[in-house]
C-alpha positions as CSV (number, residue, x, y, z in Angstrom):
1,M,25.8,38.0,34.5
2,R,29.1,38.7,32.6
3,A,29.7,35.0,32.0
4,S,26.1,34.4,30.8
5,A,25.5,33.7,27.1
6,D,21.8,34.5,27.6
7,P,20.9,37.2,25.0
8,A,19.0,39.2,27.6
9,A,21.9,39.2,30.0
10,V,24.3,40.3,27.2
11,R,21.9,43.1,26.2
12,A,21.6,44.2,29.9
13,L,25.4,44.3,30.3
14,E,25.8,46.3,27.1
15,A,23.2,48.7,28.4
16,L,25.0,49.1,31.7
17,E,28.3,49.8,29.8
18,R,26.5,52.5,27.8
19,L,25.1,54.0,31.0
20,E,28.6,54.1,32.5
21,R,29.9,55.9,29.4
22,E,27.0,58.3,29.6
23,H,27.8,59.1,33.3
24,D,31.3,60.0,32.2
25,E,30.0,62.2,29.4
26,A,27.6,63.9,31.8
27,E,30.3,64.6,34.3
28,A,32.3,66.5,31.6
29,H,29.2,68.6,30.7
30,H,28.4,69.2,34.3
31,A,31.9,70.4,35.0
32,A,31.7,72.8,32.0
33,V,28.3,74.1,33.1
34,D,29.7,74.6,36.7
35,T,32.6,76.6,35.3
36,L,30.4,78.8,33.1
37,V,27.8,79.4,35.8
38,R,30.5,80.4,38.3
39,R,31.9,82.8,35.6
40,W,28.4,84.2,35.1
41,L,28.0,84.8,38.8
42,D,31.5,86.2,39.3
43,D,31.4,88.5,36.3
44,D,27.7,89.3,36.4
45,G,27.3,88.1,32.9
46,L,28.7,85.9,30.1
47,S,30.2,86.7,26.8
48,S,28.1,85.6,23.7
49,E,30.6,82.7,23.2
50,D,30.2,81.5,26.8
51,T,26.4,81.9,26.5
52,D,26.4,79.7,23.4
53,A,28.7,77.2,25.1
54,L,26.4,77.0,28.2
55,R,23.4,76.5,26.0
56,E,25.2,73.7,24.1
57,H,26.3,71.9,27.3
58,L,22.7,72.1,28.7
59,A,21.2,70.8,25.5
60,H,23.7,67.9,25.5
61,L,22.8,67.1,29.1
62,S,19.1,67.3,28.4
63,A,19.3,64.9,25.4
64,L,21.7,62.6,27.3
65,Y,19.4,62.3,30.3
66,E,16.4,61.7,28.1
67,R,18.1,58.7,26.4
68,H,19.7,57.6,29.6
69,I,16.4,57.4,31.5
70,E,14.7,55.6,28.6
71,L,17.4,53.0,28.5
72,E,17.2,52.5,32.3
73,D,13.4,52.2,32.3
74,K,13.0,50.0,29.2
75,E,16.0,47.7,29.4
76,V,18.1,47.9,32.6
77,F,15.4,48.0,35.3
78,P,13.3,45.2,33.8
79,A,16.5,43.0,33.4
80,V,17.5,43.7,37.0
81,A,14.0,42.9,38.2
82,R,14.2,39.5,36.5
83,A,17.8,38.7,37.6
84,L,17.9,39.9,41.2
85,D,15.7,39.4,44.3
86,R,14.2,42.2,46.4
87,G,17.0,42.1,48.9
88,Q,19.7,42.5,46.2
89,I,17.8,45.3,44.6
90,A,17.4,47.0,48.0
91,E,21.1,46.7,48.6
92,I,21.9,48.3,45.2
93,G,19.4,51.1,46.1
94,R,21.1,51.7,49.4
95,E,24.5,51.9,47.7
96,M,23.1,54.4,45.1
97,A,21.5,56.5,47.8
98,A,24.7,56.6,49.8
99,R,26.7,57.7,46.8
100,R,24.1,60.5,46.2
101,Q,23.9,61.3,49.9
102,L,20.1,60.6,49.9
103,H,18.4,60.1,53.2
104,T,15.1,58.3,52.1
105,P,15.4,54.7,53.2
106,I,15.3,52.5,50.1
107,D,13.3,49.9,51.9
108,A,10.4,52.4,52.3
109,L,10.5,52.9,48.6
110,L,10.4,49.2,47.9
111,A,7.6,48.5,50.3
112,P,4.4,47.4,48.6
113,A,2.0,50.2,47.9
114,H,-1.0,50.4,50.3
115,S,-4.4,50.8,48.8
116,P,-6.5,53.6,50.3
117,P,-9.3,52.3,52.6
118,A,-12.5,51.6,50.7
119,S,-15.1,54.4,51.2
120,S,-18.6,53.5,52.1
């Protein structure tokens, strides 16, 4: 895809690069939240400055994930669906599940939905 001059491929790659940057940004906010929450638990409370910082990091994460999910849903996933076959998508899903230590087989998620039996 990187060698493609197709405008859709270029947009998809730009979107992927943005998502990667957002992952890095989210990691920094998550680390700060973890530190603040540990302090909260250890000290049985937070200073007003730490409380403000925690709220700010959580607000950033909320806004970041909202944009991130919208970009995935509207640009990245449709581009991937056009560019890759089911097997390739399933392999990417397995890799993502392994990174996140998920145990739901991706193949089950990709299986065609079954219609409920018709009632008489």
